[in-house]
Backbone as JSON, one array per atom type, in Angstrom:
{
  "sequence": "XXXXXXXXXXXXXXXXXXXXXXXXXXXXXXXXXXXXXXXXXXXXXXXXXXXXXXXXXXXXXXXXX",
  "N": [[1.83, 33.17, 36.09], [3.34, 30.84, 35.7], [1.35, 28.94, 35.4], [0.31, 29.51, 32.9], [2.45, 28.87, 31.25], [2.6, 26.13, 31.76], [0.12, 25.35, 30.75], [0.45, 26.03, 28.06], [2.45, 24.24, 27.35], [1.07, 21.83, 27.68], [-0.94, 22.09, 25.74], [0.69, 22.18, 23.49], [1.78, 19.6, 23.58], [-0.53, 18.1, 23.16], [-1.21, 18.96, 20.57], [1.01, 17.99, 19.23], [0.68, 15.24, 19.62], [-1.78, 14.84, 18.36], [-1.04, 15.52, 15.79], [0.7, 13.44, 15.23], [-1.1, 11.3, 15.14], [-2.63, 12.01, 12.92], [-0.67, 11.92, 10.93], [-0.09, 9.2, 11.03], [-2.5, 8.06, 10.22], [-2.6, 9.06, 7.6], [-0.35, 7.77, 6.56], [-1.17, 5.09, 6.7], [-3.35, 5.11, 4.93], [-2.08, 5.85, 2.52], [-0.36, 3.66, 2.27], [-2.23, 1.56, 1.96], [-3.36, 2.36, -0.47], [-1.17, 2.1, -2.21], [-0.72, -0.67, -1.97], [-3.17, -1.77, -2.92], [-3.25, -0.65, -5.48], [-0.9, -1.77, -6.58], [-1.59, -4.47, -6.51], [-3.78, -4.54, -8.31], [-2.46, -3.76, -10.63], [-0.63, -5.91, -11.01], [-2.44, -8.04, -11.36], [-3.7, -7.21, -13.72], [-1.54, -7.21, -15.52], [-0.76, -9.9, -15.45], [-3.1, -11.16, -16.33], [-3.29, -10.24, -18.9], [-1.4, -11.62, -20.28], [-2.29, -14.17, -20.85], [-4.49, -15.63, -23.26], [-6.86, -16.86, -22.88], [-7.43, -19.23, -24.14], [-6.7, -22.65, -23.98], [-3.5, -24.15, -24.45], [-2.53, -26.43, -27.02], [-0.15, -27.51, -27.51], [2.73, -29.34, -26.34], [4.04, -28.88, -23.09], [6.69, -29.32, -22.52], [9.49, -29.78, -24.6], [10.86, -32.51, -25.76], [12.44, -33.27, -27.81], [12.78, -34.72, -31.14], [12.44, -37.6, -31.41]],
  "CA": [[2.65, 33.04, 34.9], [3.72, 29.45, 35.54], [0.18, 28.19, 34.93], [0.21, 29.75, 31.46], [3.51, 28.08, 30.62], [2.2, 24.73, 31.86], [-0.98, 25.16, 29.81], [1.0, 26.08, 26.71], [3.14, 22.97, 27.13], [0.05, 20.8, 27.52], [-1.55, 22.29, 24.42], [1.69, 21.79, 22.5], [1.85, 18.14, 23.6], [-1.75, 17.6, 22.53], [-1.06, 19.21, 19.14], [2.02, 17.07, 18.73], [0.09, 13.91, 19.61], [-2.78, 14.87, 17.31], [-0.31, 15.53, 14.53], [1.2, 12.07, 15.03], [-2.23, 10.47, 14.75], [-2.97, 12.37, 11.54], [0.39, 11.37, 10.06], [-0.24, 7.74, 11.02], [-3.66, 7.77, 9.37], [-2.19, 9.33, 6.22], [0.58, 6.71, 6.17], [-1.95, 3.87, 6.49], [-4.13, 5.3, 3.7], [-1.14, 5.78, 1.39], [0.08, 2.26, 2.16], [-3.33, 0.78, 1.37], [-3.49, 2.75, -1.88], [-0.06, 1.47, -2.93], [-0.95, -2.12, -1.99], [-4.29, -2.07, -3.82], [-2.8, -0.3, -6.84], [0.05, -2.79, -7.02], [-2.33, -5.72, -6.76], [-4.54, -4.38, -9.55], [-1.48, -3.74, -11.72], [-0.14, -7.27, -11.21], [-3.53, -8.85, -11.93], [-3.89, -6.8, -15.11], [-0.4, -7.66, -16.32], [-0.8, -11.35, -15.57], [-4.26, -11.59, -17.11], [-3.11, -9.87, -20.3], [-0.49, -12.57, -20.93], [-3.06, -15.32, -21.32], [-5.57, -15.22, -24.15], [-8.07, -17.57, -22.51], [-7.55, -20.54, -24.8], [-5.62, -23.54, -23.55], [-2.54, -24.53, -25.49], [-2.54, -27.84, -27.37], [1.23, -27.97, -27.66], [3.32, -29.87, -25.13], [4.77, -27.88, -22.3], [8.11, -29.64, -22.65], [9.91, -30.29, -25.89], [11.91, -33.48, -25.47], [13.15, -33.61, -29.05], [11.93, -35.35, -32.18], [12.83, -39.0, -31.6]],
  "C": [[3.04, 31.59, 34.66], [2.57, 28.6, 35.0], [0.03, 28.34, 33.42], [1.25, 28.93, 30.73], [3.14, 26.61, 30.64], [1.07, 24.43, 30.87], [-0.48, 25.16, 28.38], [1.73, 24.78, 26.38], [2.14, 21.85, 26.9], [-0.61, 20.9, 26.16], [-0.58, 21.85, 23.33], [1.82, 20.27, 22.44], [0.64, 17.53, 22.91], [-1.67, 17.79, 21.02], [-0.07, 18.24, 18.53], [1.46, 15.65, 18.63], [-0.98, 13.8, 18.51], [-2.14, 14.83, 15.92], [0.24, 14.13, 14.21], [0.08, 11.15, 14.55], [-2.61, 10.74, 13.3], [-1.94, 11.8, 10.58], [0.28, 9.85, 9.95], [-1.4, 7.34, 10.12], [-3.31, 7.98, 7.89], [-1.27, 8.22, 5.73], [-0.17, 5.41, 5.89], [-2.74, 3.97, 5.18], [-3.23, 5.21, 2.47], [-0.65, 4.35, 1.19], [-0.99, 1.38, 1.55], [-3.48, 1.1, -0.11], [-2.39, 2.11, -2.72], [-0.28, -0.03, -3.04], [-2.06, -2.49, -2.97], [-3.9, -1.77, -5.26], [-1.82, -1.32, -7.39], [-0.63, -4.1, -7.33], [-3.1, -5.65, -8.07], [-3.59, -4.4, -10.75], [-0.98, -5.14, -12.03], [-1.21, -8.15, -11.84], [-3.74, -8.49, -13.39], [-2.76, -7.28, -16.0], [-0.46, -9.17, -16.52], [-1.98, -11.82, -16.42], [-4.11, -11.22, -18.58], [-2.18, -10.83, -21.03], [-1.22, -13.8, -21.47], [-4.18, -14.85, -22.23], [-6.83, -16.03, -23.91], [-8.24, -18.92, -23.17], [-6.41, -21.42, -24.35], [-4.74, -23.94, -24.73], [-2.64, -26.03, -25.76], [-1.13, -28.39, -27.52], [1.75, -28.47, -26.3], [4.09, -28.79, -24.4], [6.27, -28.08, -22.45], [8.39, -30.21, -24.01], [11.11, -31.2, -25.66], [12.74, -33.81, -26.71], [12.25, -34.34, -30.02], [12.38, -36.78, -32.42], [11.62, -39.85, -31.83]]
}
C-alpha cells in the first residue's frame, strides 16, 4: 500500500512539473506575441505620421526680424 502512495505522489509531482513547463511555454509565447504586436503597432503609427517628403520650412521659428 505504501508503494502505491509513493507512486501516486511521484506521478503527481511529475504532472505538476509538466504543468509548470507548459505554463512557462505559454507565457513566453504570449509575451513574444505582445512584444511583436506592440512593435508592429508602434512602427505603423510612427510611419503614418510622415508622408515621405522632407519639409522645406525651418524647424525653429525665431521670429520675423
